[in-house]
Structures are given as structure tokens and as C-alpha cells.
Residue frames as a rotation matrix with the C-alpha (Angstrom) as fourth column:
MET 1
-0.818 -0.387 -0.426 209.00
-0.286 0.916 -0.283 157.99
0.499 -0.110 -0.860 14.17
LYS 2
-0.800 0.565 0.201 206.09
-0.090 0.218 -0.972 158.08
-0.593 -0.795 -0.124 16.64
SER 3
0.000 0.843 -0.538 203.64
-0.858 -0.276 -0.434 158.69
-0.514 0.462 0.723 13.79
LYS 4
-0.289 -0.162 -0.943 204.91
-0.746 0.656 0.116 155.58
0.600 0.737 -0.310 11.95
ILE 5
-0.989 -0.057 -0.137 204.46
0.046 0.763 -0.645 153.45
0.142 -0.644 -0.752 15.08
PHE 6
-0.500 0.864 -0.053 201.00
-0.337 -0.251 -0.908 154.92
-0.798 -0.436 0.417 15.64
ALA 7
0.011 0.485 -0.875 200.05
-0.998 -0.046 -0.038 154.26
-0.059 0.874 0.483 12.01
ALA 8
-0.629 -0.310 -0.713 201.29
-0.414 0.910 -0.030 150.66
0.658 0.277 -0.701 12.24
LEU 9
-0.953 0.303 0.016 199.34
0.124 0.437 -0.891 150.06
-0.277 -0.847 -0.454 15.46
PHE 10
-0.262 0.893 -0.367 196.23
-0.659 -0.443 -0.608 151.66
-0.705 0.082 0.704 13.97
CYS 11
-0.125 0.156 -0.980 196.45
-0.917 0.359 0.175 149.42
0.379 0.920 0.098 10.87
ALA 12
-0.877 -0.238 -0.417 196.96
-0.085 0.932 -0.353 146.32
0.472 -0.275 -0.838 13.03
ALA 13
-0.761 0.648 0.032 193.93
-0.039 0.002 -0.999 147.20
-0.648 -0.761 0.024 15.18
LEU 14
-0.091 0.728 -0.679 191.85
-0.908 -0.341 -0.243 147.88
-0.409 0.595 0.692 12.08
LEU 15
-0.369 -0.119 -0.922 192.80
-0.661 0.731 0.171 144.52
0.653 0.672 -0.349 10.55
ALA 16
-0.991 0.022 -0.131 192.05
0.109 0.695 -0.710 142.72
0.076 -0.718 -0.692 13.83
GLY 17
-0.480 0.868 -0.129 188.64
-0.415 -0.355 -0.838 144.36
-0.773 -0.349 0.530 13.89
PHE 18
0.006 0.447 -0.894 187.87
-0.995 0.090 0.039 143.21
0.098 0.890 0.445 10.35
ALA 19
-0.688 -0.331 -0.646 189.04
-0.337 0.934 -0.119 139.69
0.643 0.136 -0.754 11.16
SER 20
-0.937 0.350 0.001 186.81
0.152 0.407 -0.901 139.41
-0.315 -0.844 -0.435 14.21
ALA 21
-0.275 0.882 -0.383 183.84
-0.627 -0.466 -0.624 140.88
-0.729 0.069 0.681 12.34
SER 22
-0.398 0.112 -0.910 184.04
-0.839 0.356 0.411 138.37
0.370 0.928 -0.047 9.50
SER 23
0.549 0.672 0.497 181.88
-0.797 0.600 0.070 135.29
-0.251 -0.435 0.865 9.76
ALA 24
-0.574 -0.765 0.293 183.29
-0.683 0.644 0.345 131.79
-0.452 -0.002 -0.892 9.90
GLN 25
-0.541 0.348 -0.766 182.33
-0.399 0.695 0.598 128.56
0.740 0.629 -0.237 8.23
THR 26
-0.442 0.487 0.753 179.40
-0.835 0.082 -0.544 127.03
-0.327 -0.869 0.371 10.07
MET 27
-0.786 0.263 -0.560 177.89
-0.063 0.866 0.495 123.55
0.615 0.424 -0.664 10.17
TYR 28
-0.324 0.770 0.550 174.33
-0.930 -0.151 -0.336 122.90
-0.176 -0.620 0.765 11.29
PHE 29
-0.957 0.271 -0.100 172.65
0.253 0.954 0.161 119.56
0.139 0.129 -0.982 11.94
CYS 30
-0.629 0.767 -0.128 168.95
-0.640 -0.604 -0.475 120.06
-0.441 -0.217 0.871 11.29
GLU 31
-0.195 0.687 0.700 165.65
0.270 0.724 -0.635 118.51
-0.943 0.065 -0.326 10.23
GLY 32
0.522 0.384 0.761 165.42
0.834 -0.045 -0.549 120.63
-0.177 0.922 -0.344 7.10
VAL 33
-0.638 -0.704 -0.312 166.86
0.544 -0.699 0.465 123.57
-0.545 0.126 0.829 5.16
SER 34
0.390 0.795 -0.465 164.85
0.202 -0.567 -0.799 126.56
-0.898 0.217 -0.382 3.91
ASN 35
0.710 -0.053 0.703 165.10
0.704 0.004 -0.710 127.84
0.035 0.999 0.040 0.34
ASP 36
0.826 -0.408 0.389 167.29
-0.343 -0.912 -0.228 130.66
0.447 0.055 -0.893 1.71
GLY 37
0.024 -0.878 -0.477 169.76
0.081 0.478 -0.875 128.26
0.996 -0.018 0.082 3.31
ASP 38
-0.250 -0.047 0.967 168.58
-0.895 -0.369 -0.249 128.59
0.368 -0.928 0.050 6.89
PRO 39
-0.919 -0.121 -0.376 168.47
-0.003 0.954 -0.299 125.54
0.395 -0.274 -0.877 9.17
ILE 40
0.106 0.978 0.181 165.04
-0.664 -0.066 0.745 124.23
0.740 -0.199 0.642 10.17
THR 41
0.934 0.270 0.236 164.98
-0.340 0.457 0.822 122.81
0.114 -0.847 0.519 13.72
PRO 42
0.111 -0.965 -0.239 168.76
-0.382 0.181 -0.906 122.74
0.918 0.192 -0.348 14.25
SER 43
0.875 0.090 0.475 170.11
-0.479 0.288 0.829 120.59
-0.062 -0.953 0.295 17.06
THR 44
-0.218 -0.956 -0.194 173.17
-0.913 0.270 -0.306 118.63
0.345 0.110 -0.932 18.13
VAL 45
-0.801 0.065 0.595 171.08
-0.251 0.866 -0.433 115.67
-0.544 -0.496 -0.677 19.37
PHE 46
-0.247 0.722 -0.646 168.77
-0.930 0.012 0.368 113.60
0.273 0.692 0.669 17.14
ASN 47
-0.222 0.302 0.927 166.57
-0.482 0.793 -0.374 110.59
-0.848 -0.530 -0.031 17.82
ILE 48
-0.438 0.058 -0.897 166.37
-0.847 0.307 0.434 107.77
0.301 0.950 -0.085 15.27
SER 49
0.737 0.647 0.193 164.53
-0.674 0.723 0.150 104.47
-0.043 -0.241 0.970 15.12
PRO 50
0.241 -0.669 0.703 166.50
-0.266 0.651 0.711 101.22
-0.933 -0.358 -0.021 15.56
SER 51
0.487 -0.033 0.873 166.31
0.741 0.545 -0.393 100.77
-0.462 0.838 0.290 11.76
GLY 52
-0.555 -0.785 0.275 168.05
0.826 -0.483 0.289 104.12
-0.094 0.387 0.917 11.19
GLY 53
0.628 0.722 -0.291 167.20
0.660 -0.692 -0.293 107.73
-0.412 -0.008 -0.911 10.60
TYR 54
-0.121 -0.654 0.747 168.42
0.918 -0.360 -0.167 110.75
0.378 0.665 0.644 8.68
LEU 55
0.487 0.193 -0.852 169.15
0.484 -0.871 0.080 114.39
-0.727 -0.451 -0.517 9.24
LYS 56
0.807 -0.219 0.549 170.45
0.416 -0.449 -0.791 117.25
0.419 0.866 -0.271 7.14
VAL 57
0.077 -0.839 -0.539 173.95
0.793 -0.276 0.542 118.68
-0.604 -0.469 0.644 7.42
LEU 58
0.879 0.258 0.400 173.99
0.441 -0.758 -0.480 122.34
0.180 0.599 -0.780 6.33
VAL 59
-0.126 -0.952 -0.278 177.29
0.910 -0.223 0.351 124.11
-0.396 -0.209 0.894 5.65
LYS 60
0.927 0.342 0.152 177.41
0.374 -0.871 -0.318 127.91
0.024 0.352 -0.936 5.34
LEU 61
-0.050 -0.997 0.060 180.56
0.993 -0.043 0.111 129.65
-0.108 0.065 0.992 4.14
PRO 62
0.397 0.134 -0.908 181.54
0.238 -0.970 -0.039 133.35
-0.886 -0.201 -0.418 4.20
TYR 63
-0.374 -0.563 -0.737 182.89
-0.686 -0.367 0.628 132.93
-0.624 0.741 -0.249 0.65
SER 64
0.563 0.508 -0.651 182.17
-0.822 0.428 -0.376 131.03
0.088 0.747 0.659 -2.57
LEU 65
0.781 -0.163 0.602 183.08
-0.132 0.900 0.416 127.36
-0.610 -0.404 0.681 -2.41
ARG 66
0.284 -0.667 -0.689 185.19
-0.954 -0.270 -0.131 127.34
-0.099 0.695 -0.713 -5.60
SER 67
-0.810 -0.483 0.334 184.94
-0.450 0.876 0.174 123.55
-0.377 -0.010 -0.926 -5.87
SER 68
-0.296 0.698 -0.652 182.83
-0.795 0.199 0.573 121.10
0.529 0.688 0.496 -7.85
GLN 69
0.293 0.382 -0.877 182.63
0.161 0.884 0.439 118.55
0.943 -0.269 0.197 -5.05
VAL 70
-0.067 -0.312 0.948 182.70
-0.938 -0.303 -0.166 118.27
0.339 -0.900 -0.273 -1.26
MET 71
-0.207 -0.071 -0.976 183.33
0.123 0.988 -0.098 115.29
0.971 -0.140 -0.195 1.00
TYR 72
0.416 0.369 0.831 181.83
-0.823 -0.235 0.517 114.60
0.386 -0.899 0.206 4.40
ASP 73
-0.455 -0.575 -0.680 184.08
-0.087 0.788 -0.609 112.35
0.886 -0.218 -0.409 6.52
VAL 74
0.516 0.729 0.450 182.06
-0.629 -0.034 0.777 110.79
0.581 -0.684 0.441 9.34
TYR 75
-0.586 -0.717 -0.379 183.74
-0.128 0.543 -0.830 109.40
0.800 -0.437 -0.410 12.47
GLN 76
0.670 0.687 -0.281 182.12
0.173 0.224 0.959 107.73
0.722 -0.692 0.032 15.48
VAL 77
-0.230 -0.714 0.661 183.56
-0.543 -0.469 -0.696 109.01
0.808 -0.519 -0.280 18.76
ASP 78
0.011 0.188 -0.982 183.96
0.575 0.802 0.160 106.68
0.818 -0.566 -0.100 21.76
PRO 79
0.862 0.439 -0.254 183.54
0.442 -0.403 0.801 107.81
0.249 -0.803 -0.542 25.41
GLU 80
0.247 -0.855 -0.457 187.30
0.706 -0.165 0.689 108.56
-0.664 -0.492 0.563 25.63
GLY 81
0.503 0.023 -0.864 187.12
-0.330 -0.919 -0.216 110.84
-0.799 0.393 -0.455 22.59
ASN 82
-0.633 -0.738 0.232 188.83
-0.101 0.376 0.921 108.45
-0.768 0.560 -0.312 20.13
GLU 83
0.158 0.669 -0.727 187.51
-0.858 -0.272 -0.437 108.56
-0.489 0.692 0.530 16.58
THR 84
-0.456 -0.187 0.870 186.72
0.258 0.908 0.331 105.54
-0.852 0.375 -0.366 14.42
PHE 85
-0.829 0.115 -0.547 186.17
-0.530 -0.471 0.705 106.18
-0.177 0.874 0.452 10.72
ASP 86
-0.122 0.881 0.457 182.58
-0.032 0.457 -0.889 105.42
-0.992 -0.123 -0.027 9.67
ASN 87
0.172 0.164 0.971 182.28
0.918 0.331 -0.219 106.56
-0.357 0.929 -0.094 6.04
THR 88
-0.774 -0.349 -0.529 182.80
0.084 -0.884 0.461 109.28
-0.628 0.312 0.713 3.47
ILE 89
0.275 0.899 0.341 179.90
0.740 0.029 -0.672 110.86
-0.614 0.438 -0.657 1.62
TYR 90
-0.806 -0.575 0.139 180.48
0.498 -0.533 0.684 112.77
-0.319 0.620 0.716 -1.62
GLN 91
0.355 0.907 -0.226 178.38
0.577 -0.402 -0.711 115.62
-0.736 0.122 -0.666 -2.96
ASP 92
-0.340 -0.359 0.869 178.61
0.909 -0.364 0.205 117.38
0.243 0.860 0.449 -6.32
THR 93
0.173 0.311 -0.934 178.55
0.616 -0.775 -0.144 121.16
-0.769 -0.550 -0.326 -5.88
GLU 94
0.677 -0.005 0.736 178.77
0.599 -0.578 -0.555 124.42
0.428 0.816 -0.388 -7.80
SER 95
-0.326 -0.936 -0.133 181.84
0.865 -0.239 -0.441 126.63
0.381 -0.259 0.887 -7.35
SER 96
-0.514 0.170 0.841 179.65
-0.087 -0.985 0.146 129.71
0.853 0.001 0.522 -6.73
TRP 97
0.477 0.774 -0.417 177.78
0.345 0.272 0.898 128.17
0.808 -0.572 -0.137 -3.77
ASP 98
-0.492 -0.588 0.642 178.31
-0.471 -0.441 -0.764 129.70
0.732 -0.679 -0.060 -0.34
TRP 99
-0.318 0.350 0.881 175.98
-0.802 0.397 -0.447 127.20
-0.507 -0.848 0.155 1.36
PHE 100
-0.244 0.249 -0.937 174.99
-0.625 0.699 0.348 123.61
0.742 0.670 -0.015 0.69
TRP 101
-0.027 0.290 0.957 173.42
-0.922 0.362 -0.136 120.69
-0.385 -0.886 0.258 2.50
LYS 102
-0.520 -0.142 -0.842 173.40
-0.505 0.846 0.170 116.92
0.689 0.514 -0.512 2.42
GLU 103
0.587 0.712 0.385 171.05
-0.781 0.373 0.501 114.37
0.213 -0.595 0.775 3.94
ILE 104
-0.549 -0.795 -0.259 172.97
-0.612 0.593 -0.523 111.80
0.569 -0.129 -0.812 5.99
THR 105
0.617 0.744 -0.258 171.52
-0.418 0.587 0.694 108.56
0.667 -0.320 0.673 7.37
PHE 106
-0.496 -0.694 0.522 172.70
-0.831 0.205 -0.518 107.13
0.252 -0.690 -0.678 10.68
TYR 107
0.218 0.535 -0.816 172.09
-0.277 0.836 0.474 103.52
0.936 0.123 0.330 11.70
LYS 108
-0.021 -0.318 -0.948 173.83
0.816 0.542 -0.200 103.38
0.577 -0.778 0.248 15.08
THR 109
0.954 0.298 0.004 173.59
0.224 -0.725 0.651 105.51
0.197 -0.620 -0.759 18.19
GLY 110
0.171 -0.922 -0.348 176.58
0.963 0.082 0.255 107.43
-0.207 -0.379 0.902 19.45
ARG 111
0.540 -0.168 -0.825 178.52
-0.050 -0.985 0.167 110.63
-0.840 -0.049 -0.540 19.12
TYR 112
0.417 -0.337 0.844 179.80
0.893 0.327 -0.310 111.53
-0.172 0.883 0.437 15.65
ASN 113
-0.081 -0.482 -0.873 182.25
-0.042 -0.873 0.486 114.06
-0.996 0.076 0.050 14.28
VAL 114
0.616 0.278 0.737 181.66
0.726 0.161 -0.668 115.22
-0.304 0.947 -0.103 10.71
TYR 115
-0.218 -0.761 -0.611 184.45
0.119 -0.642 0.757 116.93
-0.969 0.093 0.231 8.76
VAL 116
0.806 0.515 0.293 183.81
0.383 -0.076 -0.921 118.64
-0.452 0.854 -0.258 5.42
TYR 117
-0.307 -0.936 -0.173 186.47
0.187 -0.238 0.953 119.10
-0.933 0.260 0.248 2.73
ASP 118
0.457 0.364 -0.811 186.44
-0.714 -0.393 -0.579 120.46
-0.530 0.844 0.080 -0.79
ARG 119
0.985 0.006 -0.171 187.54
-0.125 0.710 -0.693 118.39
0.117 0.704 0.700 -3.80
ASP 120
0.259 -0.966 -0.018 191.22
-0.237 -0.045 -0.971 119.19
0.936 0.256 -0.240 -3.11
ARG 121
0.251 -0.041 -0.967 190.84
0.774 0.609 0.176 118.01
0.581 -0.792 0.185 0.53
ASN 122
-0.743 -0.346 0.572 190.99
-0.024 -0.842 -0.540 121.57
0.668 -0.415 0.617 1.89
PHE 123
-0.604 0.495 -0.624 189.22
0.795 0.322 -0.514 121.59
-0.053 -0.807 -0.589 5.26
LEU 124
-0.382 0.570 0.727 186.01
0.168 -0.731 0.661 123.65
0.909 0.375 0.184 5.28
THR 125
-0.162 0.381 0.910 184.32
-0.902 -0.431 0.020 123.02
0.400 -0.818 0.413 8.63
SER 126
-0.691 -0.008 -0.723 183.32
0.159 0.974 -0.163 120.38
0.705 -0.228 -0.672 11.16
GLY 127
-0.114 0.682 0.723 180.70
-0.894 -0.389 0.225 119.62
0.434 -0.620 0.653 13.76
GLN 128
-0.980 -0.171 -0.107 179.58
-0.097 0.864 -0.494 117.05
0.177 -0.474 -0.863 16.28
VAL 129
-0.072 0.997 0.029 176.19
-0.840 -0.076 0.537 115.38
0.538 0.014 0.843 16.63
VAL 130
-0.826 -0.054 0.561 174.75
-0.421 0.721 -0.550 112.83
-0.375 -0.691 -0.618 19.07
ILE 131
-0.293 0.715 -0.635 172.46
-0.638 0.349 0.687 110.11
0.712 0.606 0.354 17.70
GLN 132
-0.855 0.083 0.512 170.19
-0.397 0.532 -0.748 108.22
-0.334 -0.843 -0.422 20.09
TYR 133
-0.787 0.615 -0.059 167.27
0.460 0.647 0.608 105.84
0.412 0.451 -0.792 19.75
LYS 134
-0.320 0.795 0.516 163.72
-0.586 -0.594 0.551 107.10
0.745 -0.126 0.655 20.14
ASP 135
-0.834 0.102 0.541 162.00
-0.469 0.383 -0.796 106.04
-0.289 -0.918 -0.271 23.36
């Protein structure tokens, strides 16, 4: 009986170790993306001109996407943390991709939450970025 309990605890600890060692979905806001899918000059704060400015949103997954399209839902966040829908941006993808990026243009300053979903609206990842005007 003790050996069965020990074996069960050992298996649970082993599975917990694998779970913590696996990487998660990650979103980067950056100025560019390398050919290997690495973010170039990542940041969570970007300066734009009053006429607007763009940045890249890079998503890295620990698995293949298995979808032919992703959606980026963009929400502006007020000082109290309430979200107001801004827009949805669609991107055609390949099911074998485990990273992808999209250039997004912002026209207003503020804090934004970006949520990424696959074609079936399965949540992939999210991130927050602050947009401010250049001095």
C-alpha cells in the first residue's frame, strides 16, 4: 500500500515538474522581429507622433498554432482599469506556425490590452502596452 502511495506521489511530482518546465504563450510588443522570431527592441511603452505610429506584436507559442487565422482584439484601458473595445485585427496564418507577428497602428495615447485568439476564438495569449506621444 505504501509503495502505491509513493508511486502516485512520485508521478504527481514528476508531472508538476514537467508542467512548470514547459514554456507558455508569450506576447511581445517590439519595434521589429528577427527572421528567427525574436523580438527587436521589445518594450511595454511606445512613443508615437500625434498622427499615429505602429509597432509589432509578436506571439510565440510552445506548440503549433493549428489554425489558419488569428484575431487580435484591442481594448483601450481607462485609469480605473475598465476596457473599451477599440478594434479587431485579422491575420491569415499557417497551422504549423509556432510564432507570428502583426504590425498594429495606434492613433491615440493610452493603455491598451491586446488579446489574441485563433480562428475558433480559442484564447492564445494577451499583453498590455502603453502608447504615448513623442516629446
